[in-house]
N, CA and C atoms as a LAMMPS dump frame, in Angstrom:
ITEM: TIMESTEP
0
ITEM: NUMBER OF ATOMS
330
ITEM: BOX BOUNDS ff ff ff
-5.0000000000000000e+02 5.0000000000000000e+02
-5.0000000000000000e+02 5.0000000000000000e+02
-5.0000000000000000e+02 5.0000000000000000e+02
ITEM: ATOMS id mol type element x y z
1 1 1 N -131.557 -315.075 288.615
2 1 2 C -130.29 -315.142 289.412
3 1 3 C -130.457 -314.115 290.572
4 2 1 N -130.084 -314.537 291.712
5 2 2 C -130.084 -313.699 292.94
6 2 3 C -128.682 -313.236 293.287
7 3 1 N -128.506 -311.989 293.407
8 3 2 C -127.264 -311.33 293.814
9 3 3 C -127.232 -311.127 295.319
10 4 1 N -126.531 -311.897 296.016
11 4 2 C -126.538 -311.871 297.534
12 4 3 C -125.971 -310.559 297.955
13 5 1 N -124.864 -310.083 297.342
14 5 2 C -124.296 -308.805 297.798
15 5 3 C -125.186 -307.569 297.612
16 6 1 N -125.915 -307.541 296.51
17 6 2 C -126.8 -306.449 296.289
18 6 3 C -128.221 -306.682 296.796
19 7 1 N -128.522 -307.927 297.055
20 7 2 C -129.849 -308.27 297.668
21 7 3 C -130.956 -308.116 296.622
22 8 1 N -130.719 -308.411 295.352
23 8 2 C -131.727 -308.289 294.368
24 8 3 C -131.802 -309.492 293.422
25 9 1 N -132.959 -309.73 292.901
26 9 2 C -133.15 -310.854 291.902
27 9 3 C -133.127 -310.153 290.552
28 10 1 N -132.289 -310.682 289.667
29 10 2 C -132.205 -310.19 288.298
30 10 3 C -133.2 -310.898 287.425
31 11 1 N -133.984 -310.163 286.586
32 11 2 C -134.837 -310.803 285.622
33 11 3 C -133.978 -311.664 284.623
34 12 1 N -134.615 -312.766 284.115
35 12 2 C -133.919 -313.511 283.121
36 12 3 C -134.053 -312.735 281.779
37 13 1 N -133.28 -313.12 280.773
38 13 2 C -133.351 -312.414 279.443
39 13 3 C -134.756 -312.528 278.917
40 14 1 N -135.367 -313.721 279.122
41 14 2 C -136.715 -313.951 278.523
42 14 3 C -137.806 -313.07 279.225
43 15 1 N -137.524 -312.438 280.332
44 15 2 C -138.497 -311.578 280.98
45 15 3 C -138.547 -310.16 280.404
46 16 1 N -137.509 -309.848 279.621
47 16 2 C -137.451 -308.513 278.956
48 16 3 C -138.234 -308.551 277.637
49 17 1 N -138.915 -307.502 277.327
50 17 2 C -139.67 -307.372 276.029
51 17 3 C -139.157 -306.232 275.212
52 18 1 N -139.258 -306.326 273.944
53 18 2 C -138.846 -305.222 273.032
54 18 3 C -139.564 -303.975 273.523
55 19 1 N -138.807 -302.913 273.644
56 19 2 C -139.331 -301.62 274.111
57 19 3 C -139.106 -301.323 275.576
58 20 1 N -138.717 -302.372 276.376
59 20 2 C -138.474 -302.122 277.782
60 20 3 C -137.288 -301.22 277.969
61 21 1 N -137.312 -300.263 278.928
62 21 2 C -136.188 -299.402 279.19
63 21 3 C -135.36 -300.08 280.26
64 22 1 N -134.038 -299.998 280.116
65 22 2 C -133.087 -300.597 281.141
66 22 3 C -131.967 -299.633 281.451
67 23 1 N -131.37 -299.919 282.617
68 23 2 C -130.224 -299.159 283.089
69 23 3 C -129.084 -300.129 283.354
70 24 1 N -127.927 -299.776 282.938
71 24 2 C -126.735 -300.62 283.154
72 24 3 C -126.195 -300.446 284.51
73 25 1 N -125.949 -301.579 285.244
74 25 2 C -125.429 -301.486 286.617
75 25 3 C -124.044 -301.984 286.765
76 26 1 N -123.458 -302.559 285.728
77 26 2 C -122.045 -303.034 285.773
78 26 3 C -121.311 -302.287 284.727
79 27 1 N -120.026 -301.986 285.08
80 27 2 C -119.113 -301.285 284.141
81 27 3 C -118.634 -302.175 283.002
82 28 1 N -118.541 -301.672 281.837
83 28 2 C -117.862 -302.186 280.673
84 28 3 C -118.155 -303.622 280.347
85 29 1 N -119.441 -303.994 280.102
86 29 2 C -119.716 -305.366 279.705
87 29 3 C -118.962 -305.703 278.503
88 30 1 N -118.377 -306.882 278.453
89 30 2 C -117.559 -307.405 277.318
90 30 3 C -116.423 -306.439 276.976
91 31 1 N -116.003 -305.665 277.967
92 31 2 C -114.862 -304.749 277.744
93 31 3 C -115.16 -303.522 276.975
94 32 1 N -116.42 -303.18 276.703
95 32 2 C -116.768 -302.005 276.006
96 32 3 C -116.583 -300.709 276.869
97 33 1 N -115.594 -299.869 276.533
98 33 2 C -115.267 -298.718 277.385
99 33 3 C -116.398 -297.638 277.334
100 34 1 N -117.349 -297.711 276.406
101 34 2 C -118.38 -296.708 276.35
102 34 3 C -119.603 -297.038 277.225
103 35 1 N -119.694 -298.226 277.671
104 35 2 C -120.827 -298.65 278.483
105 35 3 C -120.45 -298.619 280.015
106 36 1 N -120.942 -297.584 280.69
107 36 2 C -120.549 -297.351 282.022
108 36 3 C -121.882 -297.471 282.846
109 37 1 N -121.707 -297.813 284.156
110 37 2 C -122.895 -297.907 285
111 37 3 C -123.677 -296.627 284.956
112 38 1 N -124.999 -296.762 284.767
113 38 2 C -125.887 -295.682 284.641
114 38 3 C -126.312 -295.387 283.167
115 39 1 N -125.681 -296.066 282.226
116 39 2 C -126.054 -295.952 280.848
117 39 3 C -127.452 -296.495 280.711
118 40 1 N -128.281 -295.855 279.82
119 40 2 C -129.68 -296.273 279.718
120 40 3 C -129.896 -296.625 278.207
121 41 1 N -130.859 -297.515 278.02
122 41 2 C -131.209 -297.941 276.636
123 41 3 C -132.574 -298.627 276.654
124 42 1 N -132.885 -299.208 275.449
125 42 2 C -134.125 -299.802 275.233
126 42 3 C -133.929 -301.2 274.653
127 43 1 N -134.567 -302.212 275.142
128 43 2 C -134.418 -303.586 274.644
129 43 3 C -134.968 -303.563 273.179
130 44 1 N -134.106 -303.974 272.24
131 44 2 C -134.424 -303.77 270.859
132 44 3 C -134.704 -305.128 270.044
133 45 1 N -134.6 -306.24 270.696
134 45 2 C -134.873 -307.461 269.981
135 45 3 C -135.065 -308.579 271.049
136 46 1 N -135.594 -309.719 270.534
137 46 2 C -135.839 -310.856 271.45
138 46 3 C -134.455 -311.352 272.027
139 47 1 N -134.443 -312.037 273.129
140 47 2 C -133.222 -312.467 273.731
141 47 3 C -132.503 -313.353 272.739
142 48 1 N -131.162 -313.353 272.81
143 48 2 C -130.363 -314.256 271.936
144 48 3 C -130.451 -315.681 272.477
145 49 1 N -129.992 -316.598 271.711
146 49 2 C -129.98 -318.017 272.091
147 49 3 C -129.095 -318.269 273.293
148 50 1 N -128.201 -317.38 273.537
149 50 2 C -127.259 -317.555 274.682
150 50 3 C -127.783 -316.858 275.946
151 51 1 N -129.032 -316.378 275.893
152 51 2 C -129.64 -315.762 277.125
153 51 3 C -129.141 -314.335 277.389
154 52 1 N -128.747 -313.67 276.293
155 52 2 C -128.311 -312.256 276.431
156 52 3 C -129.471 -311.305 275.935
157 53 1 N -129.372 -310.081 276.484
158 53 2 C -130.401 -309.141 276.182
159 53 3 C -129.79 -308.101 275.151
160 54 1 N -130.525 -307.896 274.059
161 54 2 C -130.06 -306.922 273.015
162 54 3 C -130.655 -305.547 273.349
163 55 1 N -129.739 -304.562 273.552
164 55 2 C -130.158 -303.269 273.975
165 55 3 C -129.707 -302.231 272.934
166 56 1 N -130.544 -301.299 272.602
167 56 2 C -130.186 -300.127 271.839
168 56 3 C -129.865 -298.979 272.848
169 57 1 N -128.644 -298.698 273.054
170 57 2 C -128.23 -297.726 274.076
171 57 3 C -128.539 -296.304 273.588
172 58 1 N -128.854 -295.421 274.501
173 58 2 C -129.148 -294.108 274.155
174 58 3 C -128.061 -293.315 273.373
175 59 1 N -126.814 -293.63 273.774
176 59 2 C -125.659 -292.976 273.247
177 59 3 C -124.913 -294.014 272.358
178 60 1 N -124.212 -293.46 271.384
179 60 2 C -123.486 -294.329 270.497
180 60 3 C -122.287 -294.974 271.255
181 61 1 N -122.001 -296.215 270.909
182 61 2 C -120.914 -296.912 271.682
183 61 3 C -119.921 -297.548 270.705
184 62 1 N -118.723 -297.713 271.227
185 62 2 C -117.667 -298.316 270.391
186 62 3 C -118.066 -299.728 269.995
187 63 1 N -118.053 -300.066 268.661
188 63 2 C -118.303 -301.395 268.13
189 63 3 C -119.822 -301.648 268.181
190 64 1 N -120.619 -300.701 268.405
191 64 2 C -122.075 -300.882 268.492
192 64 3 C -122.677 -301.354 267.128
193 65 1 N -123.808 -302.024 267.153
194 65 2 C -124.439 -302.541 265.948
195 65 3 C -125.863 -302.014 265.85
196 66 1 N -126.703 -302.57 265.124
197 66 2 C -128.086 -302.108 264.899
198 66 3 C -129.14 -303.04 265.49
199 67 1 N -128.746 -303.955 266.386
200 67 2 C -129.699 -304.945 266.889
201 67 3 C -130.477 -305.624 265.77
202 68 1 N -129.68 -306.027 264.791
203 68 2 C -130.236 -306.726 263.562
204 68 3 C -131.252 -305.837 262.869
205 69 1 N -130.983 -304.626 262.839
206 69 2 C -131.84 -303.581 262.098
207 69 3 C -133.235 -303.477 262.712
208 70 1 N -133.334 -303.582 263.978
209 70 2 C -134.621 -303.453 264.682
210 70 3 C -134.815 -302.081 265.279
211 71 1 N -134.949 -301.053 264.447
212 71 2 C -135.205 -299.715 264.925
213 71 3 C -134.101 -299.246 265.889
214 72 1 N -132.886 -299.576 265.625
215 72 2 C -131.739 -299.17 266.405
216 72 3 C -130.716 -298.554 265.474
217 73 1 N -130.371 -297.292 265.685
218 73 2 C -129.297 -296.649 264.825
219 73 3 C -127.987 -297.423 264.913
220 74 1 N -127.285 -297.462 263.813
221 74 2 C -125.998 -298.149 263.826
222 74 3 C -125.075 -297.539 264.845
223 75 1 N -124.431 -298.369 265.596
224 75 2 C -123.498 -297.883 266.609
225 75 3 C -124.079 -297.809 267.983
226 76 1 N -125.379 -298.122 268.142
227 76 2 C -125.997 -297.994 269.473
228 76 3 C -126.332 -299.381 270.054
229 77 1 N -126.287 -300.459 269.303
230 77 2 C -126.723 -301.772 269.788
231 77 3 C -125.59 -302.56 270.469
232 78 1 N -125.913 -303.25 271.554
233 78 2 C -124.911 -304.076 272.254
234 78 3 C -125.665 -305.118 273.067
235 79 1 N -125.209 -306.335 273.058
236 79 2 C -125.879 -307.423 273.795
237 79 3 C -125.191 -307.545 275.167
238 80 1 N -126.024 -307.655 276.21
239 80 2 C -125.426 -307.814 277.562
240 80 3 C -126.108 -308.959 278.334
241 81 1 N -125.438 -309.391 279.396
242 81 2 C -126 -310.407 280.211
243 81 3 C -127.125 -309.814 281.087
244 82 1 N -128.159 -310.607 281.458
245 82 2 C -129.288 -310.01 282.213
246 82 3 C -128.813 -309.489 283.577
247 83 1 N -127.699 -309.941 284.125
248 83 2 C -127.205 -309.378 285.419
249 83 3 C -126.417 -308.069 285.315
250 84 1 N -126.273 -307.583 284.01
251 84 2 C -125.629 -306.28 283.766
252 84 3 C -126.639 -305.163 283.863
253 85 1 N -127.908 -305.468 283.781
254 85 2 C -128.948 -304.4 283.711
255 85 3 C -130.076 -304.652 284.658
256 86 1 N -130.836 -303.592 284.857
257 86 2 C -132.098 -303.697 285.557
258 86 3 C -133.168 -302.94 284.83
259 87 1 N -134.41 -303.375 284.978
260 87 2 C -135.511 -302.723 284.195
261 87 3 C -135.66 -301.253 284.561
262 88 1 N -135.726 -300.378 283.537
263 88 2 C -136.005 -299.028 283.716
264 88 3 C -135.232 -298.366 284.891
265 89 1 N -135.865 -297.446 285.537
266 89 2 C -135.24 -296.808 286.655
267 89 3 C -135.981 -297.162 287.933
268 90 1 N -136.952 -298.077 287.856
269 90 2 C -137.67 -298.484 289.02
270 90 3 C -137.263 -299.954 289.286
271 91 1 N -136.211 -300.151 289.978
272 91 2 C -135.677 -301.496 290.152
273 91 3 C -136.142 -302.124 291.452
274 92 1 N -136.999 -301.42 292.187
275 92 2 C -137.496 -302.007 293.489
276 92 3 C -136.559 -301.87 294.589
277 93 1 N -135.487 -301.146 294.451
278 93 2 C -134.529 -300.94 295.544
279 93 3 C -134.148 -299.469 295.562
280 94 1 N -133.783 -298.97 296.738
281 94 2 C -133.42 -297.551 296.851
282 94 3 C -131.963 -297.25 296.538
283 95 1 N -131.102 -298.214 296.864
284 95 2 C -129.709 -297.981 296.543
285 95 3 C -129.059 -299.255 296.075
286 96 1 N -128.087 -299.176 295.262
287 96 2 C -127.335 -300.336 294.795
288 96 3 C -125.859 -300.002 294.882
289 97 1 N -125.05 -300.992 295.05
290 97 2 C -123.587 -300.707 294.926
291 97 3 C -123.294 -301.045 293.43
292 98 1 N -122.873 -299.981 292.825
293 98 2 C -122.574 -300.034 291.364
294 98 3 C -121.152 -299.662 291.128
295 99 1 N -120.465 -300.536 290.448
296 99 2 C -119.077 -300.324 290.135
297 99 3 C -118.25 -299.944 291.4
298 100 1 N -118.599 -300.624 292.467
299 100 2 C -117.772 -300.407 293.756
300 100 3 C -118.234 -299.219 294.587
301 101 1 N -119.194 -298.431 294.146
302 101 2 C -119.677 -297.29 294.865
303 101 3 C -121.175 -297.396 295.059
304 102 1 N -121.596 -296.844 296.131
305 102 2 C -123.054 -296.832 296.395
306 102 3 C -123.755 -295.633 295.748
307 103 1 N -124.633 -295.867 294.902
308 103 2 C -125.317 -294.763 294.202
309 103 3 C -126.818 -295.069 294.235
310 104 1 N -127.62 -294.004 294.213
311 104 2 C -129.028 -294.191 294.124
312 104 3 C -129.46 -294.313 292.652
313 105 1 N -130.538 -295.069 292.424
314 105 2 C -130.975 -295.237 291.1
315 105 3 C -131.486 -293.844 290.559
316 106 1 N -131.941 -292.957 291.414
317 106 2 C -132.37 -291.682 291.017
318 106 3 C -131.188 -290.924 290.366
319 107 1 N -130.014 -291.055 290.994
320 107 2 C -128.797 -290.41 290.492
321 107 3 C -128.483 -290.994 289.107
322 108 1 N -128.552 -292.316 289.013
323 108 2 C -128.136 -292.989 287.746
324 108 3 C -129.113 -292.65 286.567
325 109 1 N -130.338 -292.534 286.879
326 109 2 C -131.357 -292.371 285.845
327 109 3 C -131.741 -290.957 285.61
328 110 1 N -131.155 -290.036 286.362
329 110 2 C -131.413 -288.636 286.186
330 110 3 C -132.672 -288.256 286.736
């Protein structure tokens, strides 16, 4: 999927592998108040049948799960759409508009 406003191509869910680091670029996927732009995590399972990416987030989140017990502590797992995340902190762009504000990936990823 290509995002015209941001000028980037999002990887499909199938392009992520277990162990890949990701950064969240959209606020509150599925209404989860604990997942904010800049949250980081690790892909913890194969993509779901619906094309979603299962991520074990670094911080515990409301309603989080265990990624089907795939080395993810209870409360850290959450499935997101592939356009909610980018791989690691090297997304191939210098700046993104995230949650309505322009931020650098260096700022988001620390």
